[in-house]
Residue frames as a rotation matrix with the C-alpha (Angstrom) as fourth column:
UNK 1
-0.124 0.004 0.992 -2.80
-0.956 0.268 -0.121 8.21
-0.267 -0.963 -0.029 -2.11
UNK 2
0.855 0.518 0.029 -3.85
-0.487 0.820 -0.302 5.15
-0.181 0.244 0.953 -4.11
UNK 3
0.383 -0.798 -0.464 -0.24
-0.330 0.351 -0.876 4.46
0.863 0.489 -0.129 -5.13
UNK 4
-0.475 -0.542 0.693 0.67
-0.827 0.007 -0.562 4.29
0.300 -0.840 -0.452 -1.45
UNK 5
0.294 0.666 0.685 -2.11
-0.796 0.567 -0.210 1.75
-0.529 -0.484 0.697 -0.85
UNK 6
0.893 -0.012 -0.451 -0.90
-0.322 0.683 -0.656 -0.37
0.316 0.730 0.606 -3.76
UNK 7
-0.082 -0.995 -0.059 2.67
-0.471 0.091 -0.878 -0.29
0.878 -0.044 -0.476 -2.46
UNK 8
-0.306 0.044 0.951 1.49
-0.947 0.088 -0.308 -1.10
-0.098 -0.995 0.015 1.07
UNK 9
0.687 0.658 0.307 -0.50
-0.609 0.753 -0.250 -4.12
-0.396 -0.016 0.918 -0.11
UNK 10
0.681 -0.511 -0.524 2.35
-0.283 0.477 -0.832 -5.34
0.676 0.715 0.180 -2.29
UNK 11
-0.330 -0.892 0.309 4.91
-0.645 -0.026 -0.764 -5.13
0.689 -0.451 -0.567 0.53
UNK 12
-0.104 0.361 0.927 2.65
-0.937 0.278 -0.213 -6.82
-0.334 -0.890 0.309 3.08
UNK 13
0.865 0.501 0.013 1.75
-0.464 0.811 -0.357 -9.74
-0.189 0.303 0.934 0.85
UNK 14
0.483 -0.759 -0.435 5.34
-0.241 0.363 -0.900 -10.34
0.842 0.540 -0.007 -0.24
UNK 15
-0.380 -0.631 0.676 6.66
-0.818 -0.112 -0.564 -10.13
0.432 -0.768 -0.473 3.33
UNK 16
0.225 0.581 0.783 4.13
-0.865 0.488 -0.114 -12.73
-0.448 -0.652 0.612 4.47
UNK 17
0.871 0.207 -0.445 5.20
-0.448 0.708 -0.546 -15.20
0.202 0.675 0.709 1.75
UNK 18
0.221 -0.899 -0.378 8.81
-0.105 0.363 -0.926 -15.73
0.970 0.244 -0.014 2.83
UNK 19
0.922 0.040 -0.386 10.16
0.355 0.316 0.880 -17.28
0.157 -0.948 0.277 6.02
UNK 20
0.684 -0.729 0.019 13.30
-0.635 -0.582 0.509 -16.08
-0.360 -0.360 -0.861 7.81
UNK 21
0.138 -0.638 0.758 15.00
0.096 0.770 0.631 -19.33
-0.986 -0.015 0.167 6.84
UNK 22
0.528 0.128 0.839 14.24
0.819 0.184 -0.543 -18.76
-0.224 0.975 -0.008 3.14
UNK 23
0.937 -0.126 0.327 15.63
-0.002 -0.935 -0.354 -15.22
0.350 0.330 -0.876 3.37
UNK 24
0.120 -0.952 -0.282 18.75
0.576 0.298 -0.761 -16.34
0.808 -0.072 0.584 5.22
UNK 25
-0.069 -0.048 0.996 17.87
-0.593 -0.801 -0.080 -14.39
0.802 -0.597 0.027 8.36
UNK 26
-0.831 -0.218 -0.512 18.51
0.284 0.624 -0.728 -15.76
0.478 -0.750 -0.456 11.83
UNK 27
0.151 0.972 0.178 15.01
0.206 -0.207 0.957 -15.83
0.967 -0.108 -0.231 13.40
UNK 28
-0.450 -0.192 0.872 14.57
-0.723 -0.495 -0.481 -14.18
0.524 -0.848 0.084 16.78
UNK 29
-0.925 0.117 -0.362 13.69
0.277 0.859 -0.429 -16.55
0.261 -0.498 -0.827 19.61
UNK 30
-0.666 0.734 -0.131 10.10
-0.067 -0.234 -0.970 -16.82
-0.743 -0.638 0.205 20.73
UNK 31
-0.022 0.770 0.637 6.76
0.782 0.411 -0.469 -16.95
-0.623 0.488 -0.611 18.96
UNK 32
-0.969 -0.211 0.132 6.17
0.242 -0.679 0.693 -14.97
-0.057 0.703 0.709 15.79
UNK 33
-0.316 0.894 -0.318 3.04
0.109 -0.299 -0.948 -12.85
-0.943 -0.334 -0.003 15.60
UNK 34
0.339 0.375 -0.863 3.14
-0.777 -0.406 -0.481 -12.58
-0.530 0.834 0.154 11.82
UNK 35
0.725 -0.167 0.668 3.51
0.426 0.871 -0.245 -15.13
-0.541 0.462 0.703 9.06
UNK 36
0.632 -0.528 0.567 6.75
0.579 -0.165 -0.799 -14.61
0.515 0.833 0.201 7.19
UNK 37
-0.401 -0.916 0.015 9.31
0.745 -0.336 -0.576 -11.93
0.532 -0.220 0.817 7.86
UNK 38
0.308 0.370 -0.876 9.07
0.798 -0.602 0.027 -9.14
-0.517 -0.708 -0.481 10.40
UNK 39
0.973 0.090 0.211 9.34
0.191 -0.827 -0.529 -5.55
0.127 0.555 -0.822 9.20
UNK 40
0.609 -0.793 0.014 12.71
-0.575 -0.429 0.696 -5.19
-0.546 -0.432 -0.718 10.89
UNK 41
0.027 -0.582 0.813 14.02
0.280 0.785 0.553 -8.22
-0.960 0.213 0.184 9.03
UNK 42
0.549 0.227 0.804 12.89
0.831 -0.045 -0.555 -6.88
-0.090 0.973 -0.214 5.64
UNK 43
0.980 -0.200 -0.001 14.39
-0.200 -0.979 -0.031 -3.48
0.005 0.030 -1.000 6.43
UNK 44
0.304 -0.912 0.275 17.70
-0.349 0.162 0.923 -5.12
-0.887 -0.376 -0.269 7.34
UNK 45
0.018 -0.256 0.966 17.74
0.686 0.706 0.175 -7.12
-0.727 0.660 0.188 4.10
UNK 46
0.664 0.336 0.668 16.81
0.735 -0.462 -0.497 -4.03
0.142 0.821 -0.554 2.05
UNK 47
-0.404 -0.914 -0.027 19.41
0.893 -0.388 -0.230 -1.82
0.200 -0.117 0.973 3.72
UNK 48
-0.228 0.394 0.890 16.94
-0.068 -0.918 0.390 0.76
0.971 0.028 0.237 5.00
UNK 49
-0.891 -0.063 0.449 15.87
-0.437 -0.142 -0.888 1.74
0.119 -0.988 0.099 8.47
UNK 50
-0.733 0.663 -0.154 13.04
0.680 0.716 -0.156 -0.15
0.007 -0.219 -0.976 10.12
UNK 51
-0.286 0.624 -0.727 11.23
0.233 -0.691 -0.684 3.17
-0.930 -0.365 0.052 10.59
UNK 52
-0.543 0.030 -0.839 11.43
-0.727 -0.518 0.451 3.99
-0.421 0.855 0.303 6.88
UNK 53
-0.923 0.213 -0.321 10.25
-0.023 0.801 0.598 0.53
0.385 0.559 -0.735 5.85
UNK 54
-0.596 0.733 -0.327 7.40
0.694 0.265 -0.670 0.75
-0.404 -0.626 -0.666 8.37
UNK 55
-0.281 0.474 -0.835 6.26
-0.271 -0.873 -0.405 4.02
-0.921 0.113 0.373 6.83
UNK 56
-0.764 -0.025 -0.645 6.37
-0.643 0.108 0.758 2.47
0.051 0.994 -0.099 3.36
UNK 57
-0.871 0.385 -0.304 4.33
0.331 0.919 0.214 -0.51
0.362 0.086 -0.928 4.44
UNK 58
-0.452 0.732 -0.510 1.79
0.605 -0.168 -0.778 1.58
-0.655 -0.660 -0.367 6.32
UNK 59
-0.003 0.455 0.890 1.14
0.979 -0.182 0.096 3.58
0.206 0.872 -0.445 3.16
UNK 60
0.365 0.078 -0.928 2.10
0.498 -0.858 0.124 6.90
-0.786 -0.508 -0.352 4.67
UNK 61
0.990 -0.008 0.138 2.75
0.108 -0.572 -0.813 9.77
0.085 0.820 -0.566 2.28
UNK 62
0.312 -0.949 -0.047 6.41
0.580 0.151 0.801 9.71
-0.753 -0.277 0.597 1.34
UNK 63
0.835 -0.204 -0.511 8.60
-0.486 -0.710 -0.510 12.06
-0.259 0.674 -0.692 -0.62
UNK 64
0.479 -0.652 0.588 10.88
0.492 0.754 0.436 9.69
-0.727 0.081 0.681 -2.48
UNK 65
0.169 -0.504 -0.847 13.68
-0.603 -0.733 0.315 11.29
-0.779 0.458 -0.428 -4.46
UNK 66
0.870 0.079 -0.487 14.56
-0.477 0.387 -0.789 10.22
0.126 0.919 0.374 -7.98
């Protein structure tokens, strides 16, 4: 479980460091509740579903294949 916590912390801190403009993402209109990118934006850039990325960032137990 500790590996999941390490991954969660890593993803959260990195996501907070970059703005949509820096990542080349068109920001959604309206106020942002988080500093940096939204989960959906990171998932889009990574080519994974927003649900899958959310599970990664929340540190849920995942069965990742080799």
